[in-house]
C-alpha positions as CSV (number, residue, x, y, z in Angstrom):
1,M,3.7,-27.2,-37.7
2,D,1.4,-24.1,-37.4
3,L,3.0,-22.7,-34.1
4,M,0.5,-19.9,-33.8
5,S,-2.4,-22.3,-33.7
6,D,-1.1,-23.9,-30.5
7,Q,0.0,-20.2,-28.7
8,P,-2.3,-20.0,-25.6
9,R,-4.4,-16.6,-26.0
10,K,-3.6,-15.6,-22.1
11,C,-1.2,-16.7,-19.2
12,P,-2.6,-19.1,-17.1
13,L,-1.5,-17.3,-13.8
14,C,-2.3,-13.5,-14.4
15,K,-4.7,-13.8,-17.1
16,N,-2.5,-11.3,-19.3
17,D,-3.3,-11.7,-22.9
18,R,-0.1,-10.4,-24.1
19,V,1.8,-13.8,-24.0
20,E,4.8,-14.0,-26.2
21,Y,6.5,-17.1,-28.0
22,E,9.9,-17.6,-26.6
23,F,11.8,-20.6,-28.3
24,R,11.4,-24.3,-28.5
25,A,13.3,-27.3,-26.8
26,D,12.9,-30.9,-28.4
27,E,8.9,-31.5,-28.6
28,Y,8.3,-28.4,-26.2
29,R,7.5,-24.9,-27.1
30,F,7.7,-22.1,-24.7
31,Y,5.6,-19.2,-24.0
32,R,6.6,-16.2,-21.5
33,C,3.9,-13.7,-19.9
34,P,5.5,-10.2,-20.1
35,E,3.6,-9.2,-16.9
36,C,4.3,-11.6,-14.3
37,E,7.2,-13.2,-16.2
38,L,6.1,-16.8,-15.9
39,L,7.5,-19.4,-18.5
40,F,5.0,-22.0,-19.4
41,D,4.7,-24.8,-22.1
42,S,1.9,-24.8,-24.3
43,S,0.7,-27.7,-22.4
44,F,-0.1,-26.1,-19.7
45,P,-3.8,-27.0,-18.0
46,E,-6.1,-24.7,-19.1
47,S,-8.1,-24.6,-16.1
48,E,-7.0,-24.6,-12.3
49,K,-9.0,-27.5,-11.7
50,D,-7.7,-31.0,-13.2
51,A,-9.4,-34.0,-12.2
52,N,-7.0,-36.4,-14.4
53,C,-4.1,-35.7,-11.9
54,N,-3.1,-35.7,-8.1
55,T,-3.0,-31.7,-8.3
56,L,-0.8,-31.9,-5.0
57,S,1.8,-33.7,-6.5
58,G,1.2,-32.7,-9.8
59,I,1.9,-36.3,-11.4
60,H,-0.1,-37.6,-14.1
61,P,-0.2,-41.2,-14.5
62,N,2.1,-41.4,-17.4
63,S,4.6,-38.9,-16.2
64,L,8.1,-39.5,-14.9
65,L,9.0,-36.9,-12.6
66,P,12.6,-36.0,-12.7
67,P,15.0,-37.9,-10.0
68,G,16.6,-36.2,-7.1
69,S,16.0,-33.6,-4.9
70,R,17.9,-30.1,-4.2
71,A,18.2,-31.3,-0.8
72,P,18.6,-34.6,1.3
73,S,15.7,-35.4,3.4
74,T,17.9,-34.4,6.5
75,V,18.1,-30.8,5.5
76,I,14.3,-30.9,4.3
77,L,13.5,-31.8,7.8
78,A,15.8,-29.5,9.2
79,R,14.4,-26.8,7.1
80,L,11.0,-27.5,8.3
81,R,11.4,-27.5,11.9
82,Q,13.9,-24.5,12.3
83,H,11.1,-22.4,10.0
84,S,8.0,-23.8,12.1
85,V,6.5,-21.8,14.7
86,D,4.8,-24.9,16.3
87,P,6.4,-28.7,16.9
88,L,5.4,-31.0,13.7
89,R,3.1,-33.5,14.1
90,R,1.8,-34.1,10.8
91,I,2.8,-33.3,7.4
92,V,2.3,-34.0,4.0
93,V,5.0,-34.9,1.6
94,A,4.5,-35.3,-2.4
95,G,7.4,-36.2,-5.2
96,P,10.6,-37.8,-5.4
97,H,12.0,-39.4,-2.2
98,A,8.9,-38.7,-0.4
99,A,9.8,-42.5,1.3
100,D,13.3,-41.0,2.5
101,L,11.6,-38.3,4.5
102,E,8.9,-40.5,5.7
103,E,10.9,-42.9,7.3
104,L,13.3,-39.9,8.8
105,A,10.2,-37.9,10.3
106,N,8.6,-41.0,11.5
107,G,11.9,-41.3,13.5
108,K,10.8,-38.1,15.1
109,S,7.5,-39.1,15.9
110,I,6.3,-37.3,12.9
111,A,3.4,-38.6,11.1
112,V,3.5,-38.5,7.3
113,I,0.3,-38.2,4.9
114,Q,0.8,-39.3,1.4
115,A,-0.5,-36.6,-1.1
116,G,-3.0,-39.1,-2.5
117,V,-5.0,-39.2,0.6
118,A,-4.0,-35.8,2.2
119,G,-8.1,-34.2,1.1
120,D,-9.2,-35.7,4.4
121,T,-7.1,-33.4,6.6
122,Q,-7.9,-30.1,5.7
123,G,-7.0,-27.4,8.2
124,Q,-4.9,-30.4,10.4
125,V,-1.4,-30.6,8.7
126,D,1.3,-28.4,10.1
127,A,3.6,-28.4,7.1
128,C,3.4,-29.7,3.5
129,V,6.4,-30.6,1.2
130,L,6.2,-30.5,-2.7
131,I,9.7,-32.0,-3.8
132,E,10.1,-30.9,-7.5
133,T,6.4,-31.2,-8.0
134,L,5.2,-27.5,-8.1
135,G,4.3,-26.7,-11.9
136,Y,5.5,-29.9,-13.2
137,S,2.3,-31.0,-14.7
138,T,-0.5,-29.5,-13.0
139,H,-1.9,-25.8,-12.5
140,P,0.2,-24.3,-9.6
141,L,-2.5,-22.4,-8.4
142,E,-4.4,-25.8,-7.6
143,Q,-1.5,-27.3,-6.1
144,L,-0.9,-23.9,-3.6
145,S,-4.3,-23.8,-3.1
146,L,-4.7,-27.3,-2.1
147,A,-1.3,-27.3,0.2
148,H,-2.9,-23.9,1.8
149,A,-6.3,-25.7,3.0
150,L,-4.6,-28.5,4.3
151,M,-2.1,-26.6,6.5
152,V,-3.3,-25.0,9.9
153,S,-3.0,-21.4,10.3
154,G,0.9,-20.4,10.5
155,G,1.8,-23.9,9.1
156,T,5.1,-24.1,6.9
157,L,5.2,-25.1,3.0
158,L,8.8,-26.4,1.6
159,L,9.2,-26.4,-2.1
160,T,12.1,-27.3,-4.3
161,L,12.2,-26.9,-7.8
162,P,14.1,-25.5,-10.7
163,T,14.2,-21.7,-11.5
164,L,15.0,-19.5,-14.1
165,D,17.4,-17.4,-12.5
166,S,19.5,-20.1,-11.3
167,P,23.2,-19.8,-12.5
168,A,22.6,-23.1,-14.7
169,A,19.7,-21.5,-16.4
170,R,21.1,-18.6,-17.1
171,I,24.2,-19.7,-18.4
172,K,22.9,-22.4,-20.6
173,K,19.7,-20.6,-21.5
174,G,17.3,-22.5,-24.0
175,F,19.6,-25.8,-23.6
176,W,19.2,-26.1,-19.9
177,K,18.3,-29.5,-19.2
178,E,15.3,-28.5,-17.2
179,F,13.4,-27.8,-20.5
180,T,13.3,-30.9,-21.7
181,A,12.0,-32.6,-18.5
182,G,8.4,-32.4,-19.1
183,R,7.7,-29.2,-16.7
184,V,4.8,-27.1,-17.9
185,A,5.9,-24.2,-15.8
186,Y,9.0,-22.3,-14.8
187,F,9.5,-19.6,-12.3
188,N,12.0,-17.2,-10.8
189,T,12.3,-16.6,-7.1
190,H,10.6,-13.2,-7.4
191,N,7.3,-14.4,-9.6
192,L,7.1,-17.4,-7.5
193,S,7.3,-15.2,-4.2
194,A,4.6,-13.1,-5.7
195,L,2.7,-16.2,-6.4
196,L,3.0,-17.4,-3.0
197,V,1.8,-14.0,-1.4
198,R,-1.1,-14.1,-3.7
199,C,-1.9,-17.6,-2.5
200,G,-1.9,-16.3,1.2
201,F,1.8,-17.2,2.3
202,C,4.5,-15.5,4.1
203,D,7.9,-15.0,5.6
204,I,9.4,-16.7,2.5
205,L,13.1,-17.5,2.6
206,T,15.1,-19.6,0.2
207,W,18.5,-21.7,-0.5
208,K,19.8,-21.5,-3.9
209,D,22.0,-23.8,-5.8
210,D,23.5,-24.2,-9.5
211,D,19.6,-25.7,-10.8
212,G,17.0,-23.9,-8.5
213,I,16.0,-23.3,-4.8
214,V,14.7,-24.9,-1.5
215,L,12.3,-22.4,-0.5
216,V,10.2,-22.5,3.3
217,C,7.4,-20.3,3.9
218,R,4.4,-19.7,6.0
219,K,0.9,-19.8,5.6
220,V,-0.8,-16.3,6.8
221,K,-2.7,-16.4,9.9
222,E,-5.7,-14.8,8.4
223,P,-7.3,-11.8,10.2
224,V,-10.9,-12.1,11.6
225,I,-12.3,-9.3,9.8
226,P,-11.2,-9.3,6.0
227,R,-9.8,-6.1,4.9
228,L,-8.3,-4.1,2.0
229,P,-4.5,-3.8,1.1
230,R,-3.3,-1.0,2.7
231,L,-0.8,1.1,1.3
232,S,1.8,2.7,3.4
233,I,3.4,6.1,2.1
234,V,7.1,7.0,3.8
235,L,7.5,10.5,3.8
236,P,10.8,11.9,4.9
237,V,10.9,15.9,5.8
238,F,13.9,17.8,6.4
239,N,13.5,21.4,5.5
240,E,11.7,21.3,2.5
241,Q,9.4,24.3,3.6
242,A,9.1,25.5,0.3
243,T,7.6,22.0,-1.3
244,C,6.5,19.9,1.8
245,K,3.0,21.1,1.9
246,E,2.1,21.4,-1.3
247,L,3.1,17.7,-1.7
248,I,1.7,16.1,1.7
249,D,-1.8,18.0,-0.1
250,T,-1.3,16.3,-3.5
251,V,-1.0,12.8,-1.8
252,L,-4.0,13.3,0.3
253,A,-5.7,14.4,-2.8
254,K,-4.5,11.4,-4.5
255,N,-7.0,8.7,-5.0
256,I,-5.8,5.3,-4.3
257,E,-8.7,2.8,-5.4
258,G,-9.2,-0.7,-4.0
259,A,-6.6,0.0,-1.0
260,E,-6.7,1.5,2.5
261,R,-3.9,4.3,3.0
262,E,-1.9,5.5,5.6
263,I,0.7,8.7,4.8
264,V,3.8,8.3,7.6
265,I,5.6,11.4,7.8
266,V,9.0,11.7,9.2
267,E,10.2,15.2,10.2
268,S,13.8,15.2,11.5
269,N,13.8,18.4,13.2
270,S,13.7,21.0,10.5
271,T,15.7,24.8,10.9
272,D,13.4,26.2,7.8
273,G,9.7,25.7,9.5
274,S,9.4,22.7,7.9
275,R,8.4,20.6,11.5
276,E,5.4,23.5,11.9
277,I,3.8,22.9,8.4
278,V,3.8,19.0,9.4
279,R,2.5,19.5,12.7
280,A,-0.5,21.3,11.4
281,Y,-1.6,17.6,9.9
282,E,-1.9,16.0,13.4
283,G,-4.9,14.2,13.6
284,H,-5.1,14.3,10.2
285,P,-7.2,10.9,9.4
286,G,-4.7,8.6,7.6
287,V,-1.5,10.6,8.7
288,R,0.7,9.3,10.9
289,I,3.7,11.4,12.1
290,I,7.0,10.9,14.1
291,Y,9.1,13.5,15.2
292,E,12.9,12.9,15.2
293,E,15.2,14.8,17.5
294,R,17.9,15.4,15.2
295,P,18.6,14.8,11.9
296,R,20.5,11.6,11.0
297,G,20.2,11.4,7.2
298,K,17.2,10.4,4.8
299,G,18.1,7.0,5.2
300,Y,17.5,7.0,9.0
301,A,14.2,8.7,8.6
302,V,13.0,6.2,5.7
303,R,14.1,3.5,8.0
304,N,12.5,5.1,10.8
305,G,9.2,5.2,9.0
306,L,9.2,1.9,7.6
307,A,9.6,0.4,10.9
308,R,6.6,2.4,11.9
309,A,4.5,1.5,8.8
310,T,1.5,-1.2,9.0
311,G,1.0,-1.4,5.2
312,D,1.3,-4.3,2.8
313,V,2.8,-2.2,0.4
314,L,5.1,0.3,1.3
315,L,6.0,3.3,-1.0
316,I,8.9,5.9,0.0
317,Q,8.2,9.4,-1.2
318,D,10.4,12.6,-1.1
319,A,9.0,16.0,0.5
320,D,10.2,17.8,-2.8
321,L,8.2,18.1,-6.3
322,E,11.0,16.2,-8.5
323,Y,8.6,13.2,-9.0
324,D,4.8,12.9,-10.1
325,I,2.3,11.8,-7.9
326,D,0.0,10.6,-10.9
327,D,2.7,7.7,-11.4
328,Y,1.4,6.2,-8.3
329,D,-1.4,4.4,-10.4
330,A,1.3,2.3,-13.2
331,L,3.8,1.5,-10.0
332,L,1.2,0.5,-7.6
333,E,-0.7,-1.8,-10.1
334,P,1.7,-4.7,-10.2
335,L,1.9,-5.1,-6.8
336,F,-2.1,-4.6,-5.7
337,S,-2.6,-7.5,-8.8
338,Q,0.0,-9.3,-6.9
339,K,2.5,-9.9,-10.2
340,Q,5.4,-8.4,-8.7
341,L,6.5,-7.4,-5.1
342,F,9.4,-5.1,-6.1
343,V,8.9,-1.9,-8.5
344,L,11.0,0.8,-9.4
345,G,9.7,4.2,-10.8
346,S,12.6,4.8,-13.8
347,R,13.5,8.0,-14.6
348,H,15.7,7.0,-17.5
349,K,13.5,3.7,-18.8
350,G,12.4,4.9,-22.4
351,D,13.3,8.5,-23.0
352,W,16.1,9.9,-20.9
353,K,15.5,12.7,-18.3
354,M,18.5,14.4,-17.7
355,R,19.3,16.4,-14.8
356,K,19.8,20.1,-15.5
357,F,21.0,22.4,-12.9
358,E,20.6,26.1,-14.0
359,D,23.0,27.5,-11.2
360,R,25.3,24.8,-11.8
361,K,25.2,23.3,-15.2
362,W,28.7,21.9,-15.1
363,L,27.5,20.0,-12.0
364,S,24.9,18.3,-14.3
365,T,27.1,16.8,-16.6
366,V,29.0,15.1,-13.7
367,F,25.5,14.0,-11.9
368,N,24.2,12.2,-15.5
369,F,27.8,10.8,-15.7
370,G,28.1,9.7,-12.5
371,Q,24.4,8.1,-13.0
372,V,25.7,6.0,-16.0
373,F,28.7,4.9,-14.1
374,F,27.3,3.9,-10.7
375,T,24.4,2.1,-12.6
376,W,26.7,0.0,-14.9
377,L,28.6,-0.4,-11.5
378,I,25.7,-2.1,-9.5
379,N,24.5,-4.3,-12.6
380,V,27.9,-5.6,-13.3
381,A,28.1,-6.6,-9.4
382,C,24.3,-7.8,-9.3
383,G,24.1,-9.7,-12.6
384,T,21.1,-7.4,-13.3
385,R,20.4,-5.0,-16.3
386,L,18.5,-2.2,-14.5
387,K,18.1,1.5,-15.9
388,D,17.6,3.9,-12.9
389,P,18.5,1.7,-9.3
390,F,18.9,4.9,-7.5
391,T,15.3,6.2,-8.2
392,M,13.3,7.6,-5.1
393,Y,10.2,5.5,-6.1
394,K,10.7,2.2,-4.5
395,V,7.4,0.4,-4.2
396,F,7.4,-3.1,-2.7
397,H,5.5,-5.5,-0.6
398,R,6.4,-5.9,3.0
399,E,7.3,-9.6,2.2
400,C,10.6,-8.3,0.6
401,L,11.6,-6.7,3.9
402,Y,11.3,-10.4,5.6
403,G,14.6,-11.1,7.6
404,L,16.5,-8.2,6.2
405,E,18.0,-5.3,8.6
406,L,18.3,-1.9,6.7
407,E,21.2,-0.1,8.4
408,A,22.2,3.2,5.7
409,N,21.6,6.4,7.2
410,R,22.0,8.7,3.9
411,F,21.6,8.0,0.3
412,D,23.2,4.9,0.4
413,L,19.7,2.9,1.3
414,D,18.9,3.4,-2.1
415,W,21.7,0.8,-2.7
416,E,21.1,-1.2,0.4
417,I,17.3,-1.6,-0.6
418,V,18.1,-2.5,-4.4
419,I,20.9,-4.8,-3.7
420,K,19.6,-6.7,-0.9
421,F,16.1,-7.3,-2.5
422,I,18.0,-8.4,-5.9
423,R,19.8,-11.0,-3.4
424,K,17.0,-12.3,-2.1
425,G,15.9,-13.0,-5.9
426,F,13.9,-9.7,-6.3
427,V,14.7,-8.4,-9.2
428,P,12.7,-5.4,-9.7
429,L,10.4,-4.1,-12.3
430,E,10.8,-0.9,-13.6
431,I,8.2,1.6,-15.0
432,P,9.0,4.9,-16.7
433,V,8.1,7.7,-14.3
434,N,8.1,11.4,-14.6
435,Y,11.0,13.3,-13.3
436,I,12.1,17.3,-12.9
437,S,15.3,17.5,-11.2
438,R,15.6,20.4,-8.6
439,S,19.1,22.5,-8.3
440,F,21.2,22.7,-5.5
441,S,19.6,26.3,-4.7
442,E,16.4,24.7,-4.3
443,G,17.3,22.3,-1.6
444,K,18.8,19.0,-3.2
445,K,20.7,17.5,-0.8
446,V,23.2,14.9,-2.3
447,R,26.7,16.0,-1.2
448,P,28.8,15.2,-4.7
449,L,32.2,14.5,-3.2
450,R,31.4,12.5,0.1
451,D,28.5,10.6,-1.4
452,P,29.9,8.8,-4.1
453,I,32.4,7.3,-1.7
454,L,29.7,5.8,0.5
455,W,28.1,4.6,-2.4
456,V,31.1,2.5,-3.2
457,R,31.2,1.3,0.3
458,A,27.8,0.5,0.0
459,L,28.3,-1.6,-3.0
460,L,30.9,-3.6,-1.6
461,K,29.2,-4.0,2.2
462,F,25.6,-5.1,1.0
463,R,26.5,-6.9,-2.1
464,Y,29.3,-8.8,-0.6
465,G,28.3,-8.7,3.4
466,P,25.7,-10.9,5.4
467,L,22.1,-10.8,3.8
468,Y,19.9,-11.9,6.3
469,S,19.4,-11.1,10.2
470,S,21.4,-13.4,12.4
471,D,17.8,-14.6,14.2
472,I,16.9,-16.3,11.0
473,N,19.2,-18.8,10.9
474,E,22.8,-19.6,11.3
475,G,24.6,-20.6,8.1
476,H,22.0,-19.4,5.6
477,P,23.5,-19.2,2.2
478,Q,24.8,-15.8,1.2
């Protein structure tokens, strides 16, 4: 059999033309997109429109959907009611055990509409439930677009499906039983969430099991006037008199195509004249300034800035000149194209960019060894293969923050963001960036004796402690 003759030319979701053959399971051949990380079967529909199937349920007449569900009907209905802003009156259900959920819902005075006749209820349904059907035999974009059209503004979508980052898939790899079930698309939590954001959903929560997830989200309440996506650049400043003006001017001069921009400067009551430099930007278009009464740490300042930022995409930028502003383009592209929700600018992907402190050369060796050790530590704890989890360049969609309460005040915020995002399923895409480390005489603020202790504490606390804020839901699986 000629394998290449059947290979798709483009990713069916993001249209990237560099799809890669992965493996074969029985008669199914699977390909992966390196851009959006979708894994799909060679029979994936070429068009988002498929007239030969029920696009919401995704079931062809000759298809047999795998039996079972990742949650009983009682749990599904409880999740729906818990996450819905308004009382549920009408819902659409597709997939196995739809009849069980219908019977339960009717007992709660909730009308259930069958997926096959839901087309007459556009904009009138409070919730859609897709049990194991997303990407089963139909284009996922068509399924999600139809669900979005059926639902009222702020309506709830609940999905159950197998995922590639589930424990069973990671352990069994190519022998995972789901690969022989006839499904045409396989997601991990990150690219599924990115697709949902792309299709107009938000407030995503997941409950994981051995093979996949139960996911619940809401339809975005669309603004009256459409606007471009907004980028918020959060810039903490404390005693950066030598570099902050040049940095701010460089960021302001940077052209960000296809997006609005705001710079949120958090000034922590510097003692070297930095506050006076920052004050000169008051009233500048696209600049917001937050004045803190006293310095409480970089992490506190960043959290303060994130809380005031209004952007869809958030980027953390230090006030020194260690990183290159021209790397913005590469870092932002996966987020603006909605292929990824979390990106790291890696100093150590590709050519290793070592630290060189001319005033304390022995300390350079200590820091470089510490980078390797702590990276290994976080990868072991989180089951990842990151190269530079502690980079300053953290760029992410606002959706990543949903349900979280950040609390770290110093450089341990780097640990908190990465660990909590990974626990939500947002394993970051790492993109190489330019980096020139400054020395301690030039203002580097890491404390080599105290901060490593905070980092170990942060690893234990944020990896194994509660993930979500208490007001999301009690008993959410961690």
